[in-house]
N, C-alpha and C positions, 0 to 999 in steps of 0.2 A: 504494500500500500504506500501511498504518498505520505511520508512522515512530516511534511512541512506544516507549520502553523503560522497564523497571523496574529501579531500582538499590536493592535492599534496602528496597522499599516506597516509594521516592521515584520518582514518575512524571515522566518527561521527555517532552516532545512530540516530540523527536528526539534522536539520540545526540551532538549537538554541544554541548560545553561549552567554556568558556575556561579557560586554565591560570593558576594563581595566579602573580602577579608579572609578568604580561604584558598584563593587561587593566585595570590600575589597580583602582579600586573599582567599575568598570563604567560609572560616570557619564561618564568621560572619552571613552567610545566612542559615546555617544548620537548625536553628529552624523553618524556614519558608517553607522548602520543601526538597525533596530528590535530592541532588546534582547529583546523578547518572541518574536522569531523563533528564538531559540536554545533549546537544550534546558536550559541552565542557565548560571549565572555563578559562577565561583569567583573570589573577590576576592583581592587581594594578602594576603600573610601578616600576621596580626594578632598583636601581642604585648600583654601587659598594660599596659606603659608605652610611650609613644611612642619610636620609634627614629629616629636621624638617618641610620643606615646608614654605609657605608664611605666613605673619602675618594675624590675623583676622581683619575684616571680610573677608572671602574668598569664600563665596557662596551668591548669590543674586537671588531671584526669578524674572523672567521677564514674559511678556505676552507669553504664550504657550511655556515656557521653563525656563532655568536657566543659570546663568553665574557662572563659577567657576574659582578660581585662587588658588587652593589648593597648587600648587607648587610641585607636585609629592612627597609628604611626604611618606616615606617608611622606613622599618627597615634595609634595605640593603640586598643584594642578599644572602650573607652567612647566615645571621640570618633567612631569609625566608627558605632556604634549610634545615637548621638544626631544626627550631622550627615549621614552618607552613606546609611545604610540606609533612612530614610524617603523618600528621593528615588528609590530603585530600585523598579521594578515587580514587587516580590517576590510579589504576589498572582497574577501572571500567569506568572512564570518563576522557578524555584527559585534562591535565592541561597545559595551554599555558602561558609562561612567557613573559611579556611585558618589553622591555629593554629601559632604559633611560641612556644616557651618554652625555658627553660634547665634545667629539671628536671621530674620527674613531677608534683610538687605544683603547680607553676605551670601545667602543662598542665591539671590537674584544675580549677584555679581558673578558667581561661578557659572550659572546657567547662561548668562550673556556671553561669557568667554568661550564656553564649550559649544554654544550654538553655531559658532563660526568654524568649528573644526570638522573637516570632511570625514575624518576617520572615526568620529563618534556617532553611533547610530541612534542612541537614546540616552536619556538621563534618568537615573534612579535616585530618588530623594530619601535620604536617611532621616526620618523624623523621630528616630529613637534617641536623638542626642539632646542635651540640655540647652534651653534658651537662657543665655546668660543675662539677658535683659529682664527676664521674668523670674529671677531668683533661682535658676537651675531647673525649673520644671521642664519635663520632657515635652517637646513639641507634639509627640505622638500620643500623649495622654490627655490632651485637651482638644476637642473638636475645633474650637475657634482658632487655636494656634496651628493645628494641622492644616486647616483651610488657608490660613494666612501664608504659610510657607509654600503650599501647593500653588496658590495663585501667583506668588512672587516668582517662582520658578517658571510656571507656565507662561507668564507675560514676557519672559526673556528667552524662552527656549527656542523660538523660531519654529522651524519645521520638525524639530526633534521631539519624538514622543516622550511624555513625562510619566514615569512610573513611580508611584509612592509606596515606600516600604513600611509596612505597619508593624507596630509593636504588640505583642500579646499581653503586655503588662498593663491591661486596662480591664474595666468591668464589662464593657460592651464594645467589642471590636467593630461591630457593624456601624456604630455611631461615628467612629473615626473614619471608617471606609466611606460612609455617605458624605461626610464633610469634605474629604479629599475629592470625591467624585463631583460634588457640587461646585468645587473650586476649580475644576478643569482637568483633573487627573485623567490621563488616557488609559492607564492600567494600574493595577495594584500588585504588589508582591508581599507575601506573608507566609510565615511569620519571621520576625527577627528573634533574637534570643530571649529566653526567660531569665529574669534576675535570680541569682543564687549565690550561696556562700559555701565554702568548704573550710574545715578547720582541722588542726592536728592536735590530738589530745596529749601527745608527748611533749611537744614544744609549747603547747597552749597558744599557738599563733594561727592566724588564718593562712590558708594555702596560697592566697593571692595577696600581693602587697597592697592592692587596692581594696582588699577585703571582699567587696561585692564584684561579681563578674556576670557574664552572660552564659547561660546554660544552653548547650546545643547538642546535637547528636540524636541517636535513636530514642533516647528518653523523652524527647519532646514531640515525637512524631504524632502521637494521638492528639495532643493539643493543637498541633499545626493542622491536622486533618479536620478537626472540629471547627477551627477558625475559617479555613478555606470553604468548608461546606456552608457555614453560616453566611459568609460574605457573598458567595456565589448565588445563594438563594435570595439574598436581600438586594443584590445589584445586578445589572447587566453589563458590567465592566469586565474586560479581560483580567483574569487573575493568574499570577504565577505562584505556585506553591513551593514553600521552603520549610524544611524541618525534618532532620533525621533520615533523609533519603540515602540509601546505600545499595540499592538494587533496582533492576528494571521493574520488578514487581512493586516496589515502593512508588516508582514513577506513575504506574498505572493506577495505584490507589488514589493519588492526588487528582489525576485526570478523571477518574470515576466520580469523584465528588464535585467536579466542576472546573478544576484548574485547566488552563489552556497550555501552560508550560510549567517547568519546575526548575529550581536551582539546587545544585548539589554542593554541599558545604563541608561539614566536618569530616565526611568520608574521604575527602581529599587528603586529610592529614593521616588517615589510616593507610591509604594507598594512593600515591600521587597519580596513578593511572586510572583511578576509579571512574571519573567522569567519562573517559574514553571507553572504558569497558562497558559501562551502562549504555552508552550510545550505540555500541556495537551489538549488544545483547537485545536491545529493544525490538528490532524487526523480527527476531526469532520468536520472542515471547508473544508478540501480536499474532504471528502466524499460528502458534500453538493454541491461542485462545480464539482463533477464527475472527479476529477483529479486522474488518475491511476498510474502516474509515474512522477518523476521530469523531466525526459528527454523530456516528451511531453508537459511540462509546462514552464520550464526554458527558458527565453530569447525569448518568443513567442509574445512579444508586437507587435501589428500591427501598426507600425508607420514608 
């Protein structure tokens, strides 16, 4: 079958993307597979100025997952465009920039700069970061702030599709999703990590220097599936599912509940060739299940 999918006018050869923060700038994974075999590459979060990130230790393994508090370390958007983007096969596979900023104005500035870059196919907005002007409240926990950031990016994004990445650390994720949709989001990606902590009873210290980190991996897949199901039933916007995906079977679970595509994240730490392996396995699994088209399978969960 034709594996291609459309996300707000962005054509992907298959529904397999990489998740921001787990695949570097894409170049680091070139020794492990062909980047052009993927549906798309979402690079690590880009800020206007370079960021060093949080102090070590900033990754801790947990049962069925991991905690991270990397702190969005990156080289800055201008350095990425000048030094990394030209080396990526962006003419053959869509490259999606993930945006990190501290206020709506900074998000708009990033969007305006990236809107002019031919090698960037779309913008993914990380609203799980704190608004420094609002006392550190996360943009993604307040519908008004989520809408404000979405509109700021959309107004400056030009022809680039705007994808808003939702946080699960809310009471009602559909309320945030609707706010983003009403503000002009072209698509949604969900979920980002769940907040968590790990401690060491022998040292009596937290396992992360930042104390709190983001939980990801198979442990959060049921939460992610629930969120994707709820948002897909509440809205008619394209949804990209994220959370604990480590097999082609996991991919189809997300598409079954309504997702149009998926992002593979933590599994890339387990096996750096994981995204490539899942992309290669997907056609075989579809054949085994006698699935002949995405339209006949997507969102057909009987519940």
